[in-house]
TORNU-767224 format. One record per residue (C-alpha): residue number from 1; x, y, z. Coordinates in nm, 3 decimals. Layout:
<rs>
NUM	X	Y	Z
...
</rs>
This chain:
<rs>
1	1.574	-0.254	3.198
2	1.842	0.037	3.195
3	2.106	-0.190	3.368
4	2.050	-0.474	3.105
5	2.067	-0.180	2.793
6	2.412	-0.042	2.966
7	2.535	-0.422	3.004
8	2.461	-0.474	2.621
9	2.615	-0.146	2.510
10	2.882	-0.114	2.720
11	2.996	-0.448	2.561
12	2.903	-0.346	2.180
13	3.136	-0.044	2.285
14	3.462	-0.231	2.334
15	3.649	-0.329	2.097
16	3.630	-0.682	2.096
17	3.246	-0.639	2.121
18	3.241	-0.436	1.815
19	3.412	-0.718	1.624
20	3.207	-0.974	1.757
21	2.867	-0.734	1.722
22	2.976	-0.660	1.345
23	3.059	-1.003	1.294
24	2.743	-1.176	1.423
25	2.517	-0.918	1.229
26	2.729	-1.007	0.865
27	2.683	-1.400	0.957
28	2.317	-1.407	1.037
29	2.256	-1.170	0.739
30	2.453	-1.402	0.478
31	2.284	-1.716	0.629
32	1.940	-1.592	0.586
33	2.013	-1.446	0.277
34	2.093	-1.809	0.136
35	1.889	-2.068	0.315
36	1.581	-1.845	0.344
37	1.278	-1.680	0.133
38	1.214	-1.368	0.030
39	0.862	-1.163	0.138
40	0.848	-1.076	-0.199
41	0.798	-1.451	-0.291
42	0.439	-1.475	-0.083
43	0.353	-1.103	-0.144
44	-0.004	-1.084	-0.259
45	-0.239	-0.807	-0.386
46	-0.550	-0.813	-0.154
47	-0.633	-0.981	0.136
48	-0.954	-1.077	0.317
49	-1.046	-0.750	0.501
50	-1.371	-0.819	0.674
51	-1.387	-1.071	0.979
52	-1.581	-1.368	0.919
53	-1.888	-1.295	1.130
54	-1.956	-0.955	0.906
55	-2.296	-0.951	0.747
56	-2.175	-0.948	0.415
57	-1.894	-1.270	0.449
58	-2.190	-1.488	0.605
59	-2.432	-1.387	0.322
60	-2.130	-1.477	0.068
61	-2.099	-1.800	0.294
62	-2.468	-1.894	0.249
63	-2.436	-1.767	-0.142
64	-2.130	-2.017	-0.191
65	-2.297	-2.270	-0.006
66	-2.670	-2.280	-0.175
67	-2.533	-2.176	-0.514
68	-2.148	-2.292	-0.574
69	-2.142	-2.270	-0.940
70	-2.135	-1.859	-0.851
71	-1.818	-1.941	-0.663
72	-1.528	-1.784	-0.786
73	-1.330	-1.477	-0.902
74	-1.544	-1.279	-1.142
75	-1.385	-1.105	-1.435
76	-1.525	-0.859	-1.674
77	-1.393	-0.840	-2.029
78	-1.499	-0.495	-2.169
79	-1.442	-0.513	-2.548
80	-1.490	-0.176	-2.719
81	-1.492	-0.114	-3.087
82	-1.290	0.154	-3.237
83	-1.513	0.248	-3.510
84	-1.855	0.136	-3.578
85	-2.044	-0.134	-3.346
86	-1.928	-0.472	-3.180
87	-2.052	-0.732	-3.397
88	-2.144	-1.039	-3.190
89	-2.032	-1.268	-3.455
90	-1.690	-1.169	-3.401
91	-1.694	-1.134	-3.057
92	-1.809	-1.516	-3.082
93	-1.508	-1.588	-3.264
94	-1.286	-1.473	-2.992
95	-1.462	-1.628	-2.718
96	-1.466	-1.934	-2.909
97	-1.102	-1.928	-2.934
98	-1.065	-1.866	-2.550
99	-1.241	-2.172	-2.443
100	-1.040	-2.371	-2.721
101	-0.719	-2.244	-2.556
102	-0.845	-2.408	-2.192
103	-0.659	-2.151	-2.016
104	-0.575	-2.239	-1.722
105	-0.810	-2.135	-1.390
106	-1.122	-2.002	-1.637
107	-1.419	-2.175	-1.474
108	-1.705	-1.999	-1.655
109	-1.745	-1.773	-1.949
110	-2.078	-1.668	-2.086
111	-2.108	-1.784	-2.421
112	-2.286	-1.468	-2.588
113	-2.279	-1.580	-2.917
114	-2.464	-1.879	-2.891
115	-2.767	-1.695	-2.639
116	-3.086	-1.604	-2.827
117	-3.153	-1.231	-2.895
118	-3.321	-1.093	-2.598
119	-3.087	-1.275	-2.398
120	-2.774	-1.111	-2.554
121	-2.890	-0.731	-2.508
122	-2.785	-0.675	-2.147
123	-2.460	-0.765	-2.258
124	-2.444	-0.444	-2.489
125	-2.471	-0.050	-2.458
126	-2.733	0.111	-2.617
127	-2.515	0.227	-2.889
128	-2.361	-0.078	-2.965
129	-2.001	0.059	-2.923
130	-1.931	-0.169	-2.626
131	-1.967	-0.517	-2.483
132	-1.903	-0.672	-2.175
133	-1.826	-1.056	-2.094
134	-1.844	-1.209	-1.787
135	-1.609	-1.476	-1.680
136	-1.499	-1.678	-1.375
137	-1.156	-1.803	-1.239
138	-1.125	-2.072	-1.002
139	-1.152	-1.943	-0.684
140	-0.830	-2.144	-0.580
141	-0.587	-1.924	-0.825
142	-0.313	-1.698	-0.706
143	-0.317	-1.365	-0.791
144	-0.029	-1.410	-1.007
145	-0.192	-1.743	-1.165
146	-0.500	-1.522	-1.263
147	-0.245	-1.248	-1.410
148	-0.056	-1.491	-1.655
149	-0.398	-1.666	-1.734
150	-0.557	-1.276	-1.857
151	-0.231	-1.195	-2.044
152	-0.320	-1.496	-2.261
153	-0.673	-1.383	-2.304
154	-0.586	-1.038	-2.388
155	-0.323	-1.195	-2.624
156	-0.553	-1.398	-2.815
157	-0.827	-1.120	-2.842
158	-0.570	-0.915	-3.025
159	-0.484	-1.187	-3.251
160	-0.868	-1.231	-3.358
161	-1.024	-0.890	-3.344
162	-0.952	-0.533	-3.378
163	-1.186	-0.435	-3.050
164	-1.013	-0.262	-2.761
165	-1.016	-0.494	-2.459
166	-1.030	-0.423	-2.055
167	-1.055	-0.621	-1.824
168	-1.199	-0.529	-1.496
169	-1.374	-0.660	-1.196
170	-1.198	-0.811	-0.908
171	-0.935	-1.028	-1.122
172	-0.857	-0.739	-1.347
173	-0.794	-0.564	-1.052
174	-0.548	-0.813	-0.876
175	-0.343	-0.882	-1.162
176	-0.334	-0.471	-1.253
177	-0.205	-0.427	-0.880
178	0.011	-0.721	-0.916
179	0.168	-0.563	-1.196
180	0.199	-0.184	-1.055
181	0.320	-0.296	-0.775
182	0.611	-0.513	-0.885
183	0.736	-0.216	-1.110
184	0.644	0.021	-0.791
185	0.853	-0.155	-0.538
186	1.231	-0.109	-0.716
187	1.115	0.261	-0.781
188	1.050	0.301	-0.373
189	1.345	0.153	-0.268
190	1.590	0.334	-0.529
191	1.403	0.637	-0.437
192	1.418	0.615	-0.073
193	1.798	0.517	-0.063
194	1.854	0.799	-0.328
195	1.673	1.069	-0.093
196	1.829	0.961	0.222
197	2.176	0.988	0.104
198	2.129	1.320	-0.064
199	1.973	1.469	0.230
200	2.250	1.325	0.497
201	2.525	1.448	0.237
202	2.340	1.784	0.227
203	2.284	1.831	0.585
204	2.619	1.694	0.765
205	2.841	1.736	0.460
206	3.013	1.360	0.565
207	3.012	1.081	0.298
208	3.030	0.824	0.583
209	2.792	0.996	0.809
210	2.537	0.924	0.513
211	2.654	0.555	0.431
212	2.686	0.434	0.764
213	2.339	0.496	0.836
214	2.250	0.298	0.492
215	2.475	0.031	0.526
216	2.305	-0.006	0.874
217	1.948	0.021	0.703
218	2.067	-0.247	0.418
219	2.143	-0.527	0.725
220	1.821	-0.466	0.866
221	1.627	-0.452	0.540
222	1.787	-0.764	0.429
223	1.732	-0.944	0.802
224	1.363	-0.816	0.796
225	1.285	-0.938	0.453
226	1.400	-1.293	0.511
227	1.240	-1.326	0.843
228	0.872	-1.207	0.671
229	0.972	-1.454	0.431
230	0.985	-1.773	0.674
231	0.692	-1.628	0.840
232	0.515	-1.589	0.448
233	0.614	-1.985	0.418
234	0.462	-2.046	0.765
235	0.134	-1.901	0.636
236	0.149	-1.501	0.714
237	-0.041	-1.319	0.438
238	0.183	-1.078	0.299
239	0.005	-0.749	0.119
240	0.200	-0.552	-0.125
241	0.074	-0.243	0.021
242	0.197	-0.355	0.357
243	0.592	-0.460	0.241
244	0.582	-0.098	0.078
245	0.523	0.124	0.414
246	0.715	-0.157	0.594
247	0.983	-0.049	0.369
248	0.951	0.308	0.452
249	0.939	0.229	0.841
250	1.236	0.041	0.818
251	1.442	0.283	0.679
252	1.289	0.601	0.837
253	1.344	0.447	1.193
254	1.687	0.297	1.123
255	1.819	0.629	0.979
256	1.622	0.808	1.277
257	1.787	0.623	1.545
258	2.134	0.616	1.414
259	2.168	0.981	1.403
260	2.067	1.034	1.789
261	2.317	0.806	1.825
262	2.621	0.929	1.631
263	2.495	1.286	1.753
264	2.541	1.193	2.096
265	2.871	1.015	1.992
266	2.980	1.300	1.816
267	2.952	1.523	2.114
268	3.154	1.245	2.353
269	3.430	1.249	2.147
270	3.496	1.593	2.219
271	3.555	1.474	2.597
272	3.693	1.148	2.555
273	4.022	1.074	2.343
274	3.904	0.674	2.328
275	3.662	0.640	2.078
276	3.540	0.328	2.220
277	3.509	0.495	2.602
278	3.319	0.782	2.347
279	3.073	0.560	2.219
280	2.993	0.383	2.571
281	2.893	0.725	2.692
282	2.700	0.809	2.435
283	2.482	0.531	2.429
284	2.478	0.517	2.823
285	2.246	0.844	2.781
286	2.104	0.759	2.431
287	2.081	0.410	2.469
288	1.748	0.362	2.685
289	1.633	0.663	2.476
290	1.663	0.520	2.124
291	1.543	0.178	2.269
292	1.236	0.324	2.448
293	1.164	0.495	2.134
294	1.150	0.201	1.928
295	0.947	0.031	2.188
296	0.679	0.248	2.164
297	0.624	0.198	1.798
298	0.677	-0.150	1.870
299	0.371	-0.105	2.100
300	0.184	0.067	1.859
301	0.226	-0.198	1.606
302	0.121	-0.484	1.853
303	-0.187	-0.323	1.952
304	-0.315	-0.355	1.589
305	-0.380	-0.729	1.689
306	-0.704	-0.543	1.836
307	-0.828	-0.469	1.497
308	-1.045	-0.666	1.300
309	-1.019	-0.514	0.972
310	-0.767	-0.699	0.779
311	-0.535	-0.406	0.621
312	-0.484	-0.333	0.982
313	-0.398	-0.650	1.134
314	-0.186	-0.727	0.876
315	0.027	-0.467	0.990
316	0.062	-0.608	1.309
317	0.308	-0.870	1.261
318	0.489	-0.721	0.978
319	0.556	-0.393	1.148
320	0.637	-0.579	1.493
321	0.903	-0.799	1.339
322	1.060	-0.485	1.156
323	1.054	-0.293	1.509
324	1.210	-0.564	1.700
325	1.486	-0.604	1.405
326	1.530	-0.198	1.472
327	1.558	-0.185	1.823
328	1.801	-0.463	1.800
329	2.032	-0.290	1.553
330	2.002	0.055	1.709
331	2.192	-0.092	2.037
332	2.406	-0.321	1.873
333	2.490	-0.303	1.507
334	2.433	0.116	1.469
335	2.696	0.158	1.767
336	2.906	-0.085	1.641
337	2.965	0.057	1.294
338	2.978	0.412	1.425
339	3.270	0.288	1.667
340	3.436	0.102	1.389
341	3.503	0.403	1.155
342	3.559	0.657	1.485
343	3.644	1.023	1.442
344	3.679	0.941	1.055
345	3.279	0.924	1.061
346	3.258	1.284	1.080
347	3.529	1.375	0.811
348	3.592	1.681	0.738
349	3.462	1.808	1.054
350	3.646	1.585	1.269
351	3.551	1.633	1.665
352	3.866	1.665	1.882
353	3.865	1.650	2.258
354	3.831	2.008	2.418
355	3.609	2.098	2.170
356	3.296	2.194	2.349
357	2.928	2.173	2.268
358	2.966	2.012	1.923
359	2.654	1.926	1.904
360	2.512	2.259	1.970
361	2.294	2.446	1.694
362	2.291	2.831	1.671
363	1.950	2.804	1.505
364	1.798	2.600	1.777
365	1.995	2.809	2.040
366	1.812	3.125	1.956
367	1.491	2.905	1.994
368	1.557	2.793	2.312
369	1.619	3.104	2.429
370	1.299	3.261	2.292
371	1.096	2.968	2.445
372	1.271	2.976	2.765
373	1.222	3.380	2.816
374	0.867	3.385	2.654
375	0.697	3.064	2.685
376	0.356	3.181	2.714
377	0.382	3.323	2.334
378	0.497	3.034	2.164
379	0.270	2.780	2.342
380	-0.028	3.065	2.196
381	0.092	3.112	1.883
382	0.192	2.763	1.813
383	-0.134	2.618	1.967
384	-0.359	2.862	1.750
385	-0.190	2.727	1.437
386	-0.255	2.407	1.546
387	-0.612	2.433	1.603
388	-0.679	2.639	1.306
389	-0.530	2.337	1.090
390	-0.736	2.073	1.267
391	-1.057	2.255	1.210
392	-1.025	2.138	0.846
393	-1.146	1.799	0.989
394	-1.516	1.940	0.962
395	-1.431	1.949	0.562
396	-1.313	1.594	0.571
397	-1.486	1.363	0.259
398	-1.399	0.994	0.256
399	-1.407	0.774	-0.071
400	-1.558	0.462	-0.106
401	-1.503	0.385	-0.472
402	-1.173	0.170	-0.471
403	-1.112	0.244	-0.834
404	-1.077	0.608	-0.779
405	-0.724	0.511	-0.609
406	-0.570	0.343	-0.885
407	-0.359	0.518	-1.177
408	-0.631	0.663	-1.482
409	-0.433	0.499	-1.703
410	-0.499	0.115	-1.531
411	-0.630	-0.111	-1.756
412	-0.898	-0.278	-1.537
413	-0.951	0.098	-1.386
414	-0.992	0.235	-1.756
415	-1.232	-0.052	-1.818
416	-1.496	-0.033	-1.489
417	-1.531	0.387	-1.620
418	-1.613	0.264	-1.957
419	-1.907	0.050	-1.794
420	-1.997	0.330	-1.592
421	-2.040	0.555	-1.941
422	-2.187	0.281	-2.125
423	-2.409	0.143	-1.906
424	-2.633	0.198	-1.614
425	-2.407	0.303	-1.281
426	-2.586	0.058	-1.036
427	-2.507	-0.249	-1.324
428	-2.102	-0.218	-1.146
429	-2.190	-0.411	-0.900
430	-2.495	-0.536	-0.859
431	-2.591	-0.653	-0.461
432	-2.688	-1.035	-0.439
433	-2.942	-1.066	-0.181
434	-3.027	-1.434	-0.046
435	-3.342	-1.519	0.131
436	-3.325	-1.836	0.332
437	-3.698	-1.930	0.418
438	-3.805	-2.212	0.672
439	-4.113	-2.309	0.411
440	-4.088	-2.336	0.081
441	-4.170	-2.020	-0.110
442	-4.413	-1.999	-0.379
443	-4.334	-1.834	-0.737
444	-4.638	-1.558	-0.586
445	-4.418	-1.533	-0.310
446	-4.093	-1.522	-0.456
447	-4.242	-1.229	-0.682
448	-4.418	-1.055	-0.382
449	-4.066	-1.076	-0.186
450	-3.901	-0.908	-0.553
451	-4.110	-0.634	-0.530
452	-4.093	-0.549	-0.155
453	-3.686	-0.547	-0.230
454	-3.750	-0.353	-0.553
455	-3.963	-0.069	-0.345
456	-3.657	-0.021	-0.100
457	-3.458	0.368	-0.091
458	-3.215	0.387	-0.429
459	-3.300	0.070	-0.561
460	-3.359	0.034	-0.972
461	-3.453	-0.315	-1.020
462	-3.435	-0.659	-0.858
463	-3.413	-0.961	-1.086
464	-3.480	-1.329	-0.941
465	-3.150	-1.557	-0.990
466	-3.175	-1.892	-0.870
467	-3.332	-2.117	-0.650
468	-3.278	-2.437	-0.436
469	-3.462	-2.743	-0.586
470	-3.700	-2.755	-0.251
471	-3.739	-2.396	-0.306
472	-3.634	-2.296	0.059
473	-3.340	-2.066	-0.048
474	-3.321	-1.839	-0.340
475	-3.135	-1.503	-0.459
476	-3.204	-1.160	-0.618
477	-2.977	-0.960	-0.777
478	-3.054	-0.612	-0.713
479	-2.938	-0.300	-0.879
480	-2.905	0.052	-0.753
481	-3.027	0.346	-0.945
482	-2.642	0.520	-0.849
483	-2.329	0.448	-0.835
484	-2.291	0.122	-0.614
485	-2.005	0.259	-0.422
486	-2.182	0.616	-0.340
487	-2.209	0.704	0.047
488	-2.575	0.816	-0.027
489	-2.619	0.414	-0.167
490	-2.420	0.288	0.095
491	-2.611	0.451	0.335
492	-2.926	0.333	0.155
493	-2.830	-0.017	0.162
494	-2.749	-0.013	0.525
495	-3.099	0.153	0.624
496	-3.246	-0.184	0.413
497	-3.048	-0.428	0.582
498	-3.125	-0.279	0.948
499	-3.480	-0.328	0.842
500	-3.432	-0.645	0.684
501	-3.634	-0.859	0.971
502	-3.934	-0.593	0.930
503	-3.920	-0.682	0.511
504	-3.923	-1.035	0.535
505	-4.230	-1.006	0.838
506	-4.415	-0.704	0.628
507	-4.385	-0.999	0.329
508	-4.568	-1.285	0.527
509	-4.234	-1.533	0.527
510	-4.059	-1.689	0.811
511	-3.682	-1.665	0.719
512	-3.401	-1.410	0.700
513	-3.229	-1.196	0.420
514	-2.840	-1.187	0.389
515	-2.691	-0.938	0.166
516	-2.372	-0.977	-0.010
517	-2.151	-0.775	-0.298
518	-1.958	-0.494	-0.353
519	-2.215	-0.203	-0.142
520	-2.303	-0.478	0.123
521	-1.906	-0.523	0.147
522	-1.858	-0.106	0.188
523	-2.133	-0.103	0.469
524	-1.936	-0.364	0.689
525	-1.625	-0.193	0.571
526	-1.743	0.137	0.753
527	-1.889	-0.025	1.041
528	-1.573	-0.243	1.136
529	-1.355	0.047	1.030
530	-1.534	0.343	1.288
531	-1.499	0.072	1.527
532	-1.138	-0.002	1.465
533	-1.066	0.390	1.506
534	-1.185	0.396	1.810
535	-1.080	0.082	1.943
536	-0.685	0.153	1.850
537	-0.712	0.511	1.901
538	-0.790	0.430	2.315
539	-0.559	0.163	2.313
540	-0.228	0.315	2.142
541	-0.273	0.644	2.357
542	-0.324	0.440	2.671
543	-0.045	0.200	2.591
544	0.210	0.491	2.461
545	0.099	0.668	2.794
546	0.194	0.460	3.043
547	0.516	0.380	2.876
548	0.598	0.723	2.891
549	0.526	0.696	3.285
550	0.785	0.411	3.279
551	1.020	0.656	3.104
552	0.986	0.964	3.274
553	0.912	0.834	3.590
554	0.636	1.132	3.585
555	0.295	1.145	3.521
556	0.283	1.490	3.439
557	0.540	1.453	3.154
558	0.403	1.213	2.961
559	0.044	1.467	2.977
560	0.236	1.716	2.815
561	0.400	1.444	2.501
562	0.113	1.241	2.456
563	-0.165	1.577	2.460
564	0.091	1.803	2.202
565	0.147	1.481	1.983
566	-0.233	1.420	1.949
567	-0.310	1.783	1.899
568	-0.004	1.725	1.619
569	-0.205	1.421	1.511
570	-0.558	1.628	1.410
571	-0.339	1.929	1.323
572	-0.185	1.712	1.044
573	-0.509	1.569	0.894
574	-0.658	1.852	0.865
575	-0.371	2.053	0.730
576	-0.271	1.755	0.514
577	-0.609	1.700	0.327
578	-0.602	2.081	0.312
579	-0.270	2.119	0.088
580	-0.366	1.759	-0.081
581	-0.695	1.907	-0.213
582	-0.473	2.257	-0.304
583	-0.224	2.079	-0.460
584	-0.309	1.752	-0.613
585	-0.657	1.827	-0.643
586	-0.788	1.528	-0.431
587	-1.122	1.639	-0.217
588	-1.155	1.285	-0.065
589	-0.977	1.039	0.120
590	-0.989	0.660	0.180
591	-1.113	0.604	0.548
592	-0.816	0.412	0.597
593	-0.607	0.713	0.568
594	-0.665	0.848	0.924
595	-0.612	0.547	1.155
596	-0.280	0.490	0.914
597	-0.170	0.797	0.992
598	-0.229	0.795	1.346
599	-0.082	0.485	1.412
600	0.286	0.633	1.254
601	0.229	1.015	1.388
602	0.199	0.927	1.697
603	0.424	0.642	1.734
604	0.767	0.820	1.499
605	0.625	1.191	1.647
606	0.663	1.083	2.015
607	1.005	0.986	1.972
608	1.125	1.307	1.897
609	0.946	1.440	2.255
610	1.130	1.145	2.442
611	1.468	1.278	2.283
612	1.403	1.613	2.408
613	1.235	1.529	2.725
614	1.544	1.307	2.817
615	1.801	1.565	2.771
616	1.542	1.803	2.975
617	1.536	1.535	3.266
618	1.925	1.499	3.219
619	1.970	1.850	3.227
620	1.733	1.928	3.482
621	1.949	1.750	3.755
622	2.219	2.027	3.695
623	2.012	2.332	3.592
624	1.708	2.530	3.646
625	1.390	2.464	3.416
626	1.447	2.708	3.200
627	1.793	2.667	3.136
628	1.748	2.262	3.126
629	1.510	2.338	2.864
630	1.745	2.576	2.669
631	2.040	2.347	2.681
632	1.760	2.041	2.595
633	1.646	2.278	2.271
634	2.010	2.349	2.187
635	2.141	2.020	2.209
636	1.911	1.828	2.056
637	1.766	2.066	1.809
638	1.972	2.002	1.516
639	1.998	1.646	1.528
640	1.593	1.606	1.580
641	1.521	1.876	1.303
642	1.795	1.675	1.047
643	1.592	1.346	1.165
644	1.262	1.503	1.140
645	1.343	1.637	0.759
646	1.485	1.272	0.643
647	1.164	1.105	0.816
648	0.928	1.358	0.660
649	1.112	1.302	0.317
650	1.150	0.952	0.348
651	0.743	0.868	0.387
652	0.711	1.129	0.147
653	0.836	0.902	-0.113
654	0.528	0.685	-0.079
655	0.377	0.942	-0.329
656	0.585	0.782	-0.595
657	0.329	0.465	-0.549
658	0.031	0.388	-0.775
659	-0.227	0.407	-0.515
660	-0.376	0.711	-0.428
661	-0.441	0.591	-0.070
662	-0.058	0.549	-0.028
663	-0.009	0.860	-0.144
664	-0.233	1.057	0.069
665	-0.097	0.856	0.353
666	0.268	0.945	0.270
667	0.200	1.328	0.232
668	-0.014	1.330	0.551
669	0.227	1.190	0.740
670	0.522	1.413	0.613
671	0.323	1.724	0.707
672	0.247	1.548	1.046
673	0.590	1.472	1.077
674	0.735	1.848	1.015
675	0.493	1.959	1.244
676	0.603	1.716	1.532
677	1.008	1.835	1.412
678	0.969	2.223	1.426
679	0.652	2.306	1.636
680	0.560	2.037	1.880
681	0.932	1.936	2.010
682	1.073	2.268	1.905
683	0.884	2.512	2.062
684	0.519	2.386	2.214
685	0.636	2.123	2.422
686	0.915	2.325	2.562
687	0.700	2.589	2.634
688	0.470	2.382	2.804
689	0.726	2.233	3.029
690	0.879	2.604	3.136
691	0.532	2.734	3.175
692	0.366	2.394	3.388
693	0.688	2.292	3.565
694	0.830	2.453	3.889
695	1.183	2.432	4.017
696	1.237	2.240	4.349
697	1.504	2.482	4.470
698	1.292	2.785	4.444
699	0.972	2.608	4.630
700	1.253	2.460	4.880
701	1.393	2.820	4.921
702	1.043	2.939	5.002
</rs>
């Protein structure tokens, strides 16, 4: 692999190779821009998260099979009077006009005005200031079509009545999410580019050094965007959440690897007059670590194919494609761009031949000497800090109410919260219980089963919904007494599901119970997520460990590298959640955050360890262990700390996103990267190497 890479980078570093490389990237980018679709054309707000064999998914399929009238995407129209009560006659006028317009995709809408008085009571709050109208869209409608249809519904309501209308439920959430991300994506890209540009100029005080990595990232972004568009056209589902994180990964990794290349290039320019020869030598030492760093991230993303959860699996093809393009750019486009500008890249601090130690950093030189002289102190102090930070994991609390992740002013969340205030909390998301019997179920048996279900933990009431004409299948609407998204309620339903066979047997039936709905979905979410965390963490750790053995040609060194990164991850998660609560008042997190953070912190954090250890092994051939560690820390400290600051800031840009999950994820990853950059790579890992490695010369002399 090293010889192949050297052959590629040697050719790219030549004058002819440089121009061929730049021309090739330009042509490929233009062709894709003109003929390929954009990833945005196939962006969706939601994806199927659970596997087909999840219990709630099977239950929903049973529901769709036996009761097809209940298929579709539900929405809840929440009408609230500004003063006084909501009048059923005025509400009826609004619904009649909506019906007259024959709006695309609306399959069902409850005709409240024509129902008998006793039937309408459940649609009004106790104080009559709020009314709800269930509405169902055709299941085939895309999020964009639902959004357009709901916009027409809102316009009709605004023209017909003074009541305030909020649309919540799955359809309202999907439409609002689409609007949120359409605005947030532009903010994300502009914030990312602007922040990186400012940081590069401030850190390196060179305009070209700031622009060249961003120019490379622009080419990579365009290529990746169009490739994902082609994959989207072929059937790949592209979640807007996944695309947002992809943008951050793309800019972060491309800038990171560009900094590693130019740092070594600057050093080689002090040894070689020819800019082409300098890049050739720089890439001979840097090409393998940079490419291998990208390879570890790629491997981490490919492992996500083993996940069952849809959100995690959706990461795999998107991020893997992104990393393949970044890896190709890191050994072709990036060195070609820096070679094109040569010494001018570093203006006004232009490196000249004979100007020794161009990449040395005064601060990291002092740290390197400290760690080499007192490795034990460094390891103990940093180790204690990391363990104390990780101890906050015992206070970790998860949130399963997805609505709380959205902005407070989002209309569907406002409608949801009005429902929670004005109606029974359990009515927000009733659970559907389907009973599939081997024998016809009599009226007495139906009532007995209903009573048995109502006696289950935390259940408020159970109502019979429909039954098939042969009385073999029926379904109930089960309402909990508390919040259907609360952990206590989820635990209660899981207990009921686990005892469903006993419930059927105790009722004297021969059949099977299936549970569908939001709470049942959360039960499966938690089970599948717990399984994926164990599988992905184990596989990714093993795979990266094996890759590190191949790179370092050692077994002990990968143990130090992986061990410190894993400790760093737990510390980042503990410290990040503590600071999120302290600074932002966020005391609960989505159960997706730990695995999101693990994949990125381990994959990206190991990059810095690879750069340090690669330089250590290079210097180890000529110096003692202490000297090699000091030189490695000194010479890689400046570029790694700069890259770490930029990488952390780039992930922190996710805090501009309107979804709390992305906000917390971005913050925790930023905290973790800073820990990796300054404490793990700078002090803990070098200290362990000095303490545990032995000089061969010393042992031989003995």
